[in-house]
C-alpha positions in Angstrom: -6.5 20.4 -12.7 -5.5 17.8 -15.4 -6.3 15.3 -13.7 -9.4 16.5 -12.5 -10.6 16.8 -15.6 -9.5 13.4 -16.9 -11.3 12.2 -13.4 -14.4 13.7 -14.3 -14.1 12.7 -18.6 -13.8 9.0 -16.8 -16.9 9.8 -14.3 -19.0 11.0 -17.7 -18.3 8.3 -20.0 -18.9 5.4 -17.9 -21.8 3.5 -18.4 -25.0 4.5 -16.3 -27.4 1.9 -15.2 -31.1 2.7 -15.9 -34.1 0.6 -14.9 -36.4 -0.7 -17.8 -39.7 0.3 -17.7 -42.2 -2.4 -17.2 -43.6 -3.8 -20.2 -47.0 -2.5 -21.3 -50.1 -4.9 -21.9 -53.6 -4.4 -23.5 -55.9 -4.0 -20.9 -60.2 -3.8 -21.3 -61.3 0.0 -21.7 -62.3 1.0 -18.4 -66.0 1.5 -18.0 -65.7 5.1 -16.8 -63.0 7.6 -17.5 -61.5 7.8 -14.5 -57.9 7.7 -14.8 -56.4 11.2 -14.1 -54.2 12.7 -16.5 -50.8 12.1 -16.7 -48.4 14.8 -14.8 -46.3 16.8 -17.3 -42.7 15.6 -17.4 -40.8 18.3 -15.1 -38.0 20.6 -16.9 -34.2 19.8 -15.9 -32.7 22.3 -14.0 -29.8 23.5 -16.1 -26.5 23.6 -14.9 -25.2 26.9 -12.8 -23.4 29.3 -15.6 -19.5 28.3 -14.6 -17.7 30.7 -12.0 -14.1 31.8 -11.9 -12.0 29.1 -10.1 -8.8 28.8 -8.4 -7.0 25.3 -8.2 -3.7 24.8 -6.8 -1.6 22.2 -8.0 0.9 20.8 -5.3 3.9 18.6 -6.7 4.7 16.6 -3.2 8.5 15.5 -2.9 7.7 12.6 -1.0 8.3 9.0 -2.5 6.7 7.2 0.8 3.3 8.5 -0.3 2.4 10.1 2.8 -0.8 11.1 1.2 -3.1 10.5 4.0 -1.1 12.3 6.5 -0.8 15.3 4.2 -4.8 15.3 3.8 -5.2 15.1 7.3 -3.2 18.4 8.4 -0.7 16.7 10.2 2.8 17.6 9.8 5.0 15.2 7.5 7.8 14.5 6.2 7.2 16.1 2.6 7.3 19.5 0.8 5.8 20.8 -2.0 8.6 20.5 -4.6 5.9 22.5 -7.3 3.4 25.0 -7.0 1.0 26.0 -9.3 -2.1 28.0 -8.9 -4.5 27.2 -11.9 -7.1 30.1 -12.8 -10.1 29.0 -14.7 -11.9 32.4 -15.7 -15.7 32.3 -15.8 -16.1 32.2 -19.7 -13.4 29.5 -19.7 -11.9 30.5 -23.0 -8.4 30.4 -21.3 -6.5 28.6 -18.5 -3.6 30.6 -16.8 -1.1 28.9 -14.6 1.1 30.8 -11.9 3.8 29.0 -10.6 5.1 29.8 -7.1 9.1 29.6 -6.5 9.3 26.9 -3.6 11.8 28.9 -1.5 9.8 32.2 -1.8 10.1 33.6 1.7 6.3 34.1 2.8 4.4 33.9 6.1 3.2 30.5 7.0 -0.2 31.1 9.2 0.2 29.8 12.8 4.1 29.6 12.3 5.6 32.7 11.0 8.2 33.5 8.1 9.4 30.1 6.1 9.6 29.2 2.4 6.3 28.6 1.2 6.8 25.1 0.5 7.0 24.4 4.4 3.2 24.5 4.6 2.9 21.2 3.5 5.6 19.7 5.9 4.0 21.8 8.6 0.1 21.4 8.3 -0.3 19.3 5.3 -2.8 20.3 2.4 -4.7 22.5 4.4 -1.7 24.9 5.6 -0.6 24.8 2.5 -3.5 25.7 0.5 -4.1 28.6 3.0 -0.5 29.4 2.9 -1.2 30.6 -1.1 -4.3 32.0 -0.1 -2.6 34.2 2.3 0.3 35.0 -0.4 -2.0 36.0 -3.2 -5.2 37.4 -1.4 -7.4 34.7 -3.2 -9.9 31.8 -2.2 -8.6 28.7 -3.6 -11.5 26.6 -4.6 -10.0 23.3 -4.9 -6.3 21.5 -3.9 -5.1 18.4 -5.9 -1.8 16.9 -5.0 0.4 14.6 -6.7 3.5 12.5 -5.4 6.5 11.6 -7.3 5.5 7.8 -8.4 2.0 9.5 -9.4 4.0 11.8 -11.6 5.7 9.1 -13.4 2.4 7.0 -13.9 0.6 9.5 -15.0 3.4 10.5 -17.8 3.2 6.6 -18.8 -0.2 6.3 -18.8 -0.5 9.2 -21.8 1.7 7.1 -23.6 4.8 9.6 -23.3 4.8 13.6 -23.5 6.9 15.6 -26.1 8.3 18.6 -24.6 10.7 21.1 -26.8 14.1 21.6 -25.0 15.9 24.8 -25.6 18.2 25.1 -22.9 19.9 21.3 -23.0 21.0 19.7 -20.1 22.1 16.5 -17.7 20.1 15.8 -15.0 21.6 15.5 -11.4 19.1 14.1 -9.3 18.1 10.6 -9.2 18.4 9.3 -12.5 20.8 10.6 -14.7 19.5 11.5 -18.5 20.8 13.8 -20.9 18.0 16.3 -22.4 19.5 17.0 -26.2 18.1 20.3 -27.9 15.1 20.2 -30.1 11.8 17.8 -28.9 12.1 15.2 -26.4 9.9 12.1 -26.0 9.8 12.0 -22.0 8.7 8.9 -20.5 7.5 8.5 -16.6 11.4 8.5 -15.9 12.5 11.1 -17.7 9.1 13.4 -16.9 10.6 13.6 -13.3 14.1 14.1 -14.2 12.9 16.8 -16.1 10.9 18.7 -14.0 12.9 18.3 -10.7 16.6 19.5 -11.9 17.6 22.6 -11.1 21.5 22.1 -10.3 22.4 21.8 -14.1 21.3 25.5 -14.4 23.1 28.7 -13.5 19.7 30.1 -12.7 18.7 26.8 -10.7 15.1 26.8 -9.5 13.9 29.6 -11.9 14.9 27.2 -15.3 13.3 24.2 -13.0 9.9 26.4 -12.7 10.0 27.2 -16.2 10.5 23.1 -17.2 7.3 22.3 -15.1 5.4 25.4 -17.2 6.7 23.7 -20.6 5.8 20.3 -19.5 2.6 21.2 -18.0 1.3 22.9 -21.2 2.7 19.8 -23.3 0.3 17.6 -21.1 -2.3 20.0 -21.9 -1.9 20.2 -25.5 -1.6 16.7 -25.7 -5.0 15.7 -24.5 -6.5 18.3 -26.0 -4.7 17.3 -29.7 -5.4 13.2 -29.2 -9.1 13.7 -27.6 -7.8 11.9 -24.8 -10.6 13.2 -22.6 -13.0 11.6 -25.1 -11.6 8.1 -25.1 -13.0 5.9 -22.6 -10.2 3.5 -22.8 -7.3 6.2 -22.5 -9.4 7.9 -19.6 -10.0 4.7 -17.8 -6.3 3.8 -17.6 -5.1 7.4 -16.9 -7.5 7.6 -13.8 -7.1 4.0 -12.8 -3.5 4.7 -12.9 -3.0 7.7 -11.0 -5.7 8.1 -8.7 -4.0 6.1 -5.9 -1.2 8.7 -5.9 -3.8 12.1 -5.7 -4.9 13.6 -3.0 -7.9 16.2 -3.3 -9.3 18.6 -1.2 -13.1 17.7 0.2 -14.9 19.8 -2.2 -13.9 18.6 -5.1 -16.9 16.1 -5.3 -18.3 13.9 -8.5 -20.4 16.5 -9.2 -18.2 19.1 -9.0 -15.8 17.2 -11.6 -18.4 16.9 -13.8 -19.7 20.5 -13.9 -15.7 21.3 -14.1 -15.6 19.2 -17.0 -18.7 20.2 -19.2 -17.5 23.7 -18.5 -14.1 23.3 -20.1 -15.6 21.6 -23.2 -15.6 24.8 -25.4 -12.0 25.8 -24.1 -10.0 26.4 -26.8 -7.1 24.0 -27.4 -3.7 25.6 -26.5 -5.0 28.6 -24.6 -3.2 27.9 -21.7 -0.9 30.9 -20.7 1.7 30.0 -18.0 3.8 32.5 -16.0 6.2 33.1 -12.6 4.8 35.1 -9.8 7.4 38.0 -9.7 10.1 38.3 -6.8 12.7 40.3 -5.8 15.4 38.2 -6.5 17.4 35.8 -4.2 18.6 36.6 -0.6 18.9 35.0 2.9 16.6 34.6 5.9 18.2 36.0 9.4 18.9 32.1 10.2 20.9 32.1 6.9 18.7 29.8 5.0 19.0 30.6 1.3 15.6 32.0 0.1 14.0 34.2 -2.6 12.4 37.3 -1.5 9.0 38.2 -2.3 7.9 41.4 -4.9 5.2 42.9 -2.7 4.2 45.3 -5.4 3.7 42.9 -7.9 2.1 40.2 -6.3 -0.4 42.5 -4.9 -1.1 43.7 -9.2 -1.5 39.6 -9.6 -3.6 39.3 -6.6 -6.0 42.2 -8.3 -5.4 40.9 -11.6 -7.2 37.6 -10.5 -10.1 39.4 -8.4 -10.5 41.5 -11.0 -10.6 39.1 -14.1 -7.9 40.6 -15.7 -5.0 38.2 -15.4 -4.6 37.6 -19.3 -4.2 41.7 -19.2 -1.5 41.4 -16.6 0.3 38.8 -18.3 0.1 40.7 -22.0 1.4 44.1 -20.1 3.9 42.7 -18.6 5.3 40.1 -21.2 5.3 37.4 -18.3 4.2 34.5 -20.5 7.0 31.7 -19.2 8.6 28.8 -21.6 11.9 27.0 -22.0 
């Protein structure tokens, strides 16, 4: 969603070419007043009022950038390494993020039981979207997928992102990076190591998801505090750098991006709440895969809160807001 809004801001701030009206010249007064009266200027049609939106963010674990294959719905050699459902209420006063554990055992439409992130591998972006829709029982309006290269490029285009690390660790995936306690400035390489690491933690993927939430909130806070979306040069660089690595669902058109950007202009900075979809803990599948079990009652409650527009109340009542 951050990328979608950045793209929208770029589209809104680029100059529009207008045809100049022809110069008027003096002409003799007509002999008879036969010229028709000018038609009144039509009143512009106002934008429709904002509606609640669900946007699925998918972080692909592929470095080969098989975006075209995933977008087509064909099977591909990549899985959803990060899954976050962004919910925008109709009043746009808050932004909610629901992280979905990548090893959550769910039903993949047409394929049976599997880890939720297998949806991307089995049927690309369309099936990944359908899988999360089936899990939460709610429609997803748009899906945005970003690969590893794009993730690092976005971070560097922003000039780095500051995150507060409360659980220091050394990454074990790809680049070996130590993250000391306190505020860490992350460039693209460090950001990728920060959000991908799970082996350094006793609770594994749970802490990785919390780190992903911390990073997303830090990105949103920086963009709001520094006015990134209102600075044409910064937005242009961000969009040009990241868009080659982004796949969006067909419905995310220029027009819908413009409407989305306008609808978020009054969202208070910092009003972003993230939590992890509650689960029933670790387990094993019948074929002995290590999985995370669903909590059907909690999932149903989250679905009901999404449908009724009361997700904020649900988060507060269950003390679910994530953090590092």
